[in-house]
C-alpha positions as CSV (number, residue, x, y, z in Angstrom):
1,M,-2.9,-11.2,-18.1
2,T,-1.6,-13.3,-15.1
3,L,-2.1,-16.0,-12.7
4,I,0.6,-16.6,-10.0
5,A,0.4,-19.5,-8.0
6,S,3.0,-19.7,-5.2
7,I,3.3,-21.3,-1.9
8,S,2.3,-17.9,-0.5
9,G,-1.2,-17.7,-2.1
10,I,-2.9,-17.4,-5.4
11,R,-3.3,-14.4,-7.0
12,G,-4.2,-13.1,-10.7
13,T,-6.3,-10.8,-12.7
14,I,-10.1,-11.4,-12.9
15,G,-11.5,-12.7,-16.7
16,G,-9.9,-14.4,-19.5
17,K,-9.1,-18.1,-19.8
18,P,-8.3,-20.3,-17.1
19,I,-5.0,-21.3,-16.1
20,D,-3.8,-17.8,-17.6
21,N,-6.2,-15.6,-15.3
22,L,-7.6,-16.0,-11.9
23,T,-11.0,-17.4,-13.1
24,P,-13.9,-19.6,-11.1
25,P,-12.1,-22.8,-12.2
26,D,-8.9,-21.5,-10.9
27,I,-10.6,-20.2,-7.7
28,V,-12.3,-23.7,-7.3
29,R,-9.4,-25.8,-7.6
30,F,-7.0,-24.1,-5.4
31,V,-9.6,-23.6,-2.7
32,S,-10.2,-27.5,-3.3
33,A,-6.7,-28.3,-2.8
34,Y,-6.5,-26.3,0.5
35,G,-9.7,-27.5,1.7
36,S,-8.9,-30.9,1.1
37,L,-5.5,-30.9,3.0
38,L,-7.5,-29.5,6.0
39,R,-10.2,-32.1,5.9
40,A,-7.3,-35.0,6.0
41,G,-6.5,-34.1,9.4
42,N,-10.0,-32.9,10.8
43,K,-13.3,-34.8,10.7
44,R,-15.2,-31.2,10.4
45,P,-13.1,-28.5,9.7
46,K,-13.9,-24.7,10.1
47,V,-12.4,-22.0,7.9
48,V,-12.9,-18.2,8.6
49,I,-13.2,-16.1,5.3
50,G,-13.2,-12.2,4.8
51,R,-12.5,-9.9,2.2
52,D,-11.2,-6.4,1.0
53,A,-13.8,-4.0,-1.2
54,R,-12.3,-5.1,-4.7
55,L,-15.1,-5.2,-7.3
56,S,-14.3,-9.0,-7.6
57,G,-14.7,-9.7,-4.0
58,A,-18.2,-10.7,-3.6
59,M,-17.5,-13.0,-6.5
60,L,-14.6,-14.7,-5.3
61,A,-16.4,-15.0,-1.9
62,H,-19.3,-17.0,-3.5
63,L,-17.0,-19.2,-5.1
64,V,-14.8,-19.7,-2.3
65,T,-17.8,-20.4,0.2
66,G,-19.6,-22.7,-1.9
67,T,-16.5,-24.8,-2.6
68,L,-15.6,-25.3,1.1
69,Q,-19.3,-26.3,2.0
70,A,-18.9,-28.7,-0.8
71,L,-15.9,-30.1,0.9
72,G,-18.0,-30.6,3.8
73,I,-16.0,-27.8,5.5
74,D,-18.0,-25.3,7.8
75,V,-17.4,-21.5,7.0
76,I,-17.5,-18.5,9.0
77,D,-17.8,-15.4,7.0
78,V,-16.4,-12.0,8.6
79,G,-17.3,-10.0,5.3
80,L,-15.4,-7.0,4.4
81,A,-12.4,-6.9,6.8
82,T,-8.8,-6.2,7.2
83,T,-6.4,-8.8,6.9
84,P,-5.5,-8.6,10.3
85,T,-8.9,-8.8,11.5
86,V,-9.5,-12.2,9.6
87,A,-6.1,-13.5,10.8
88,M,-7.3,-13.0,14.4
89,A,-10.7,-14.3,13.9
90,V,-9.2,-17.5,12.9
91,P,-8.0,-18.8,16.4
92,R,-11.0,-17.0,18.1
93,A,-13.4,-19.2,16.6
94,G,-11.2,-22.4,16.8
95,A,-11.1,-22.8,13.2
96,Q,-8.2,-24.8,11.1
97,G,-7.8,-22.2,8.7
98,G,-8.5,-18.9,7.2
99,I,-8.6,-17.4,3.6
100,I,-8.4,-13.7,3.0
101,L,-9.7,-12.3,-0.4
102,T,-7.4,-9.4,-1.0
103,A,-4.6,-8.6,-3.6
104,S,-3.3,-6.3,-1.2
105,H,-1.7,-3.3,-2.9
106,N,-2.1,-4.6,-6.4
107,P,-4.3,-2.6,-8.9
108,I,-8.1,-3.0,-9.3
109,Q,-8.1,-6.2,-11.6
110,W,-6.2,-8.4,-9.2
111,N,-7.5,-10.5,-6.7
112,A,-6.0,-13.2,-4.4
113,L,-6.5,-16.1,-2.2
114,K,-4.3,-15.6,0.9
115,L,-4.3,-18.9,2.9
116,L,-3.8,-19.2,6.7
117,N,-3.3,-22.0,9.4
118,A,-4.9,-22.6,12.5
119,E,-3.1,-19.8,14.3
120,G,-4.4,-17.3,11.8
121,E,-1.0,-16.9,10.2
122,F,0.2,-17.5,6.7
123,I,0.9,-21.0,5.6
124,D,4.4,-22.2,5.7
125,A,6.4,-23.2,2.7
126,A,5.8,-27.1,3.1
127,T,2.1,-26.4,3.1
128,G,2.1,-24.1,0.3
129,E,4.0,-26.9,-1.9
130,A,1.4,-29.5,-0.8
131,I,-1.6,-27.2,-1.8
132,L,0.2,-26.4,-5.4
133,Q,0.8,-30.3,-5.8
134,K,-2.8,-31.3,-5.0
135,A,-4.2,-28.4,-7.1
136,N,-2.1,-29.8,-10.2
137,E,-3.2,-33.2,-9.4
138,G,-6.9,-32.2,-9.5
139,S,-8.4,-35.2,-7.5
140,F,-10.8,-33.9,-4.9
141,E,-13.2,-35.8,-3.3
142,Y,-16.5,-33.8,-2.2
143,A,-19.0,-34.4,0.6
144,G,-22.3,-36.1,0.0
145,V,-25.6,-33.9,0.7
146,H,-25.8,-35.2,4.1
147,H,-22.3,-33.8,4.8
148,L,-22.3,-30.4,3.2
149,G,-20.4,-27.8,5.3
150,S,-22.5,-25.0,7.1
151,Y,-22.5,-21.2,6.4
152,L,-22.5,-18.7,9.4
153,T,-21.5,-14.8,9.5
154,N,-19.6,-13.1,12.2
155,E,-20.7,-9.3,12.4
156,H,-18.1,-8.5,15.2
157,A,-14.9,-9.7,14.2
158,L,-13.7,-6.0,13.8
159,D,-15.1,-5.0,17.2
160,E,-13.3,-8.0,18.6
161,H,-10.0,-6.7,16.9
162,I,-10.4,-3.2,18.3
163,E,-11.1,-4.2,21.6
164,A,-8.1,-6.3,22.0
165,I,-5.8,-3.5,20.6
166,K,-7.3,-1.3,23.1
167,A,-6.4,-3.7,26.0
168,L,-2.6,-3.7,25.2
169,S,-0.7,-2.0,28.0
170,L,1.1,0.2,25.5
171,V,-1.9,1.7,24.0
172,D,-2.9,4.4,26.1
173,V,-6.4,5.8,25.3
174,D,-6.2,8.4,28.0
175,A,-3.0,9.9,26.7
176,I,-4.5,10.2,23.1
177,R,-7.7,11.4,24.1
178,A,-5.9,14.3,26.4
179,R,-4.0,15.2,23.1
180,Q,-7.3,16.0,21.1
181,F,-5.6,14.8,17.7
182,R,-7.0,15.8,14.3
183,V,-6.3,12.9,11.9
184,V,-6.9,12.7,8.3
185,V,-7.2,9.0,6.8
186,D,-7.0,8.3,2.9
187,A,-8.9,4.8,2.9
188,V,-8.6,4.0,-0.8
189,H,-12.3,3.0,-1.1
190,S,-11.7,-0.2,0.6
191,V,-12.2,-1.8,4.1
192,G,-9.9,0.8,5.7
193,G,-12.7,3.2,5.4
194,I,-14.6,1.1,7.7
195,A,-11.9,0.2,10.2
196,V,-9.6,2.9,10.5
197,P,-12.4,5.5,11.6
198,R,-13.9,2.9,14.0
199,L,-10.6,2.4,15.5
200,L,-9.5,6.3,15.8
201,E,-13.1,6.8,17.5
202,A,-12.3,4.2,20.0
203,L,-9.1,5.6,20.7
204,G,-10.5,8.9,21.6
205,V,-9.2,10.9,18.5
206,Q,-11.0,14.1,18.4
207,E,-11.6,14.6,14.6
208,V,-11.4,12.3,11.8
209,K,-11.6,13.3,8.2
210,V,-11.7,10.2,5.9
211,L,-10.8,10.8,2.2
212,Y,-12.3,8.1,-0.3
213,G,-13.9,6.2,3.1
214,E,-16.8,4.3,1.2
215,P,-15.9,0.6,0.6
216,N,-16.8,0.5,-3.1
217,G,-13.7,-0.9,-4.7
218,H,-13.1,1.9,-7.0
219,F,-9.6,3.0,-6.1
220,P,-9.3,6.9,-6.9
221,H,-5.5,6.5,-7.2
222,N,-2.8,3.5,-7.0
223,P,-3.7,1.6,-4.1
224,E,-0.1,1.2,-2.8
225,P,0.5,3.8,0.1
226,L,3.5,5.5,-1.3
227,P,4.0,9.5,-1.4
228,E,3.6,9.9,-5.2
229,H,-0.1,8.5,-4.6
230,L,-0.9,10.4,-1.7
231,H,-0.9,14.0,-3.0
232,E,-4.7,14.7,-1.6
233,L,-3.8,13.4,1.8
234,S,-0.7,15.6,1.8
235,S,-2.6,18.9,0.9
236,T,-5.3,18.3,3.1
237,L,-3.0,18.0,6.2
238,T,-1.4,21.5,5.1
239,K,-4.5,23.3,4.2
240,E,-6.8,22.2,7.0
241,N,-4.3,21.7,9.8
242,Y,-4.3,18.4,10.8
243,D,-1.9,16.9,13.1
244,L,-1.5,13.6,11.5
245,G,-2.0,11.8,8.0
246,I,-2.7,8.0,7.8
247,A,-2.8,6.0,4.6
248,V,-3.4,2.2,4.5
249,D,-3.5,-0.2,1.5
250,P,-6.7,-2.0,0.6
251,D,-6.5,-4.9,3.1
252,V,-5.2,-2.6,6.0
253,D,-1.7,-4.5,6.8
254,R,0.5,-1.5,5.5
255,L,0.6,1.8,7.3
256,A,2.0,4.8,5.8
257,L,2.2,8.2,8.0
258,F,2.3,11.7,7.1
259,C,3.4,14.5,9.5
260,E,1.5,17.8,10.0
261,D,3.2,19.8,7.4
262,G,2.3,17.3,4.8
263,S,5.6,15.8,4.3
264,P,5.8,11.9,4.5
265,F,7.0,10.3,7.6
266,G,8.5,7.3,5.5
267,E,7.1,4.3,4.9
268,E,10.3,2.6,6.2
269,Y,10.2,4.7,9.3
270,T,6.6,3.3,10.5
271,L,8.4,0.1,11.7
272,V,11.0,2.3,13.4
273,A,9.1,4.8,15.2
274,V,6.6,2.2,16.5
275,A,9.9,-0.3,17.3
276,D,11.1,2.8,19.6
277,Y,8.2,3.2,21.4
278,V,7.7,-0.8,22.5
279,L,11.5,-1.3,22.9
280,Q,11.5,1.5,25.5
281,H,9.0,-0.2,27.4
282,E,9.3,-3.9,26.5
283,P,13.3,-4.6,26.0
284,G,13.8,-7.3,23.6
285,P,15.0,-8.4,20.2
286,A,13.4,-6.6,17.1
287,V,13.3,-8.2,13.4
288,S,12.8,-6.8,10.0
289,N,13.7,-8.0,6.8
290,L,17.1,-7.8,4.9
291,S,15.6,-5.1,2.3
292,S,14.2,-2.9,5.1
293,S,15.7,0.1,6.5
294,Q,18.9,0.0,8.8
295,A,17.1,2.7,10.7
296,L,15.7,-0.1,13.1
297,R,19.1,-1.6,13.6
298,V,20.1,2.0,14.7
299,V,17.3,2.3,17.3
300,C,18.5,-1.1,18.8
301,E,22.2,-0.3,18.9
302,R,21.1,3.1,20.7
303,M,19.3,0.9,23.5
304,Q,21.9,-1.8,23.4
305,L,19.3,-4.6,22.1
306,P,19.7,-7.1,19.5
307,Y,18.8,-6.6,15.9
308,Y,18.1,-9.6,13.5
309,A,17.5,-9.6,9.9
310,S,15.2,-12.4,7.9
311,A,14.6,-13.2,4.5
312,V,12.0,-11.1,2.6
313,G,8.4,-12.1,3.2
314,E,5.8,-11.7,6.2
315,V,6.3,-15.8,7.0
316,N,10.1,-15.1,7.1
317,V,9.9,-12.5,9.6
318,V,7.6,-14.1,11.6
319,A,9.8,-17.4,11.7
320,K,12.7,-15.2,12.6
321,M,10.5,-13.5,15.4
322,K,9.6,-16.8,17.1
323,E,13.2,-18.1,16.7
324,V,14.8,-15.0,18.7
325,G,11.6,-14.3,20.8
326,A,11.5,-10.8,19.5
327,T,9.4,-8.2,20.9
328,I,8.6,-6.2,18.0
329,G,9.1,-7.1,14.2
330,G,7.8,-6.3,10.7
331,E,8.7,-5.1,7.4
332,G,10.2,-1.8,6.0
333,N,6.8,-1.4,3.7
334,G,4.8,-0.1,6.8
335,G,4.3,-3.6,8.0
336,I,4.1,-3.8,12.0
337,I,4.1,-7.3,13.6
338,Y,3.3,-7.1,17.5
339,P,3.4,-10.6,19.0
340,K,1.5,-9.5,22.0
341,L,-1.5,-9.2,19.6
342,H,-0.8,-11.9,17.0
343,Y,2.2,-12.8,14.3
344,G,0.9,-11.0,11.5
345,R,1.1,-7.5,9.7
346,D,-1.5,-5.1,11.3
347,A,-1.8,-1.3,10.1
348,L,-4.5,-0.9,13.0
349,V,-2.1,-1.9,16.0
350,G,0.6,0.1,14.4
351,I,-1.8,3.3,14.6
352,A,-2.6,2.3,18.1
353,L,1.0,2.3,19.0
354,F,2.2,5.3,17.2
355,L,-0.7,7.4,18.6
356,S,0.3,6.5,22.1
357,Y,3.9,7.2,21.3
358,L,3.1,10.5,20.1
359,A,0.7,11.5,22.7
360,K,3.2,10.7,25.4
361,S,6.2,12.2,23.7
362,G,4.2,15.6,23.4
363,K,5.8,15.9,20.0
364,K,4.5,16.9,16.4
365,V,4.9,14.1,14.1
366,S,7.6,15.8,12.4
367,A,9.7,16.3,15.3
368,L,9.4,12.7,16.2
369,R,10.4,11.8,12.7
370,A,13.7,14.1,13.4
371,T,14.7,12.0,16.0
372,Y,15.6,9.0,13.8
373,P,18.6,9.0,11.3
374,N,18.0,9.8,7.7
375,F,18.6,7.0,5.4
376,F,17.5,7.0,1.5
377,M,16.7,4.1,-0.4
378,V,16.7,3.3,-4.2
379,K,15.0,0.1,-5.7
380,N,15.7,-0.9,-9.4
381,K,16.0,-4.2,-11.6
382,I,17.9,-5.4,-14.4
383,E,16.9,-8.2,-17.0
384,L,19.3,-11.1,-17.6
385,S,19.8,-13.0,-20.8
386,E,17.8,-16.1,-20.6
387,D,21.0,-18.2,-20.7
388,L,22.4,-16.3,-17.7
389,N,22.0,-18.0,-14.5
390,P,21.0,-15.5,-11.7
391,D,22.6,-17.5,-9.2
392,S,26.0,-17.3,-11.2
393,V,25.5,-13.6,-11.3
394,L,25.0,-13.3,-7.5
395,N,28.0,-15.9,-7.0
396,A,30.1,-13.7,-9.3
397,L,29.4,-10.6,-7.3
398,K,29.7,-12.2,-4.1
399,E,33.5,-13.1,-5.0
400,K,34.1,-9.9,-6.6
401,Y,33.2,-8.1,-3.0
402,A,34.3,-10.8,-0.8
403,R,36.3,-8.4,1.4
404,Q,32.8,-6.8,2.3
405,Q,30.7,-7.9,4.9
406,Q,27.7,-10.1,3.3
407,D,24.7,-11.8,4.1
408,T,23.7,-14.7,1.8
409,T,20.2,-15.5,3.7
410,D,18.2,-14.2,0.8
411,G,19.8,-13.4,-2.2
412,L,22.9,-11.4,-1.7
413,K,23.3,-8.4,1.0
414,I,26.5,-6.5,0.8
415,Y,27.4,-3.8,3.5
416,F,29.8,-0.9,2.7
417,D,30.1,1.2,6.1
418,D,26.7,2.8,6.7
419,A,25.5,1.6,3.5
420,W,24.3,-1.4,1.7
421,V,22.9,-3.2,-1.4
422,H,20.6,-6.5,-1.6
423,L,20.2,-8.2,-4.7
424,R,17.6,-10.9,-5.2
425,R,16.6,-13.1,-8.1
426,S,13.1,-13.1,-9.1
427,N,11.4,-16.3,-9.2
428,T,9.2,-15.6,-12.2
429,E,11.3,-13.8,-14.3
430,P,15.1,-13.7,-15.6
431,I,15.8,-10.3,-13.7
432,I,17.8,-9.4,-10.5
433,R,16.1,-6.9,-8.3
434,I,18.6,-4.5,-6.5
435,Y,17.7,-2.6,-3.4
436,T,20.2,-0.1,-1.9
437,E,20.1,2.2,1.2
438,A,22.5,5.1,2.1
439,P,23.0,8.5,4.0
440,T,22.3,10.4,0.9
441,Q,20.2,9.8,-2.3
442,H,23.1,10.6,-4.2
443,I,25.3,7.5,-2.8
444,A,22.1,5.4,-3.0
445,E,21.6,5.8,-6.5
446,N,25.3,5.8,-7.4
447,L,25.6,2.5,-5.6
448,V,22.7,1.2,-7.7
449,E,24.5,2.1,-10.9
450,K,27.7,0.6,-9.8
451,F,25.9,-2.9,-9.3
452,M,23.8,-2.7,-12.6
453,A,27.2,-1.7,-14.5
454,D,28.8,-4.8,-12.8
455,I,25.7,-7.2,-13.7
456,R,26.1,-5.8,-17.5
457,E,29.8,-6.6,-17.6
458,L,28.9,-10.1,-16.5
459,R,25.9,-10.1,-18.9
460,Q,28.6,-9.1,-22.0
461,L,31.1,-11.6,-20.8
462,N,28.5,-14.4,-21.1
463,Q,27.6,-13.5,-24.6
464,E,31.1,-13.3,-25.6
465,E,31.7,-16.8,-24.5
């Protein structure tokens, strides 16, 4: 089993031994480190907490709440809530931070502490390093009995989130209502079963059918919203003549769409379609990470608007968006970041913007999808011998393909006309991840094989030396 402590948060599997797994002592240790840093700069900090519907969520919430109170920190608990709902609740409450208890798309045995700053955004690398260092030192000072933190609940966070979405100028409730959409949702027995139907009702969707809507944490299938896990959603669309299929991950920051004919819209194309709509009305730069589809760049080029690529990871996308003043951004895994609402991936605002676009276009979902160029992506990885430095492999490939356009912002990305290869080293394993995208599946697969062969050759040369 596993405990992974990184600058982006603390995640692991429930049960087992401390340090090897996400156990109560580990939760208390890392929350104490996070809370101690907040308390150092604030006499009486407030922290918002919320969780997805995982089986271990309530247990984690009790440990997190008690630890924060013991540090003299006031807690505002929004209960079962999406990640973006918690993120938006932090600045609304005037809090100094937030903790989201979710392992996103990971299987049922996982959970995690996702840590937010006072803006409701994920903490930066420097703060993350400081938390890890303090957790390793383990020297914490807790509050005396007269200075313990308070505990309040907020049952209106989701309603406030939805009202903020409806208030956006590009969300057209009248147009959505006029189309009388019928929508089917796979909520994977998590908080999407609460949030998505309530949003759709507020947007004027005529009929909503929810698959796996009860937020009981018993995921009925792999919770990552990929086509191979969503067969029932696909078949329901075609058998019962729905207009749109929606799938979200357990914490509702990723959005996957399905066409009325049961075919996947393509997780990479969620951002593409939403950005297309937003940029038509609010021209400006767009940002996605280096491993996301080049289809977004194509959309920007059509409108003669700037496109920028960031390092992989939401915090990196947000940093690049702020740097260039982006109108829209996100990640190819279905993560929409719309700054007019907040700087965080948000499936709910993605749904509202997509439905507005679909309603105004007068098209079916499949017809809208057909307006975008087709690119095919393949992802793989290759193991290295422990004595072979991944950086030396990337440097060798950089030299071998020196004539090609390259980007070294995050690993090595090499461009080949209308295709690309992105190679990234793992921080936890002796492997290199290989992502490719091309106009055909065949070309994309061949590119992966080509670079795996290159790396095998380097591995063989290293063994012979």
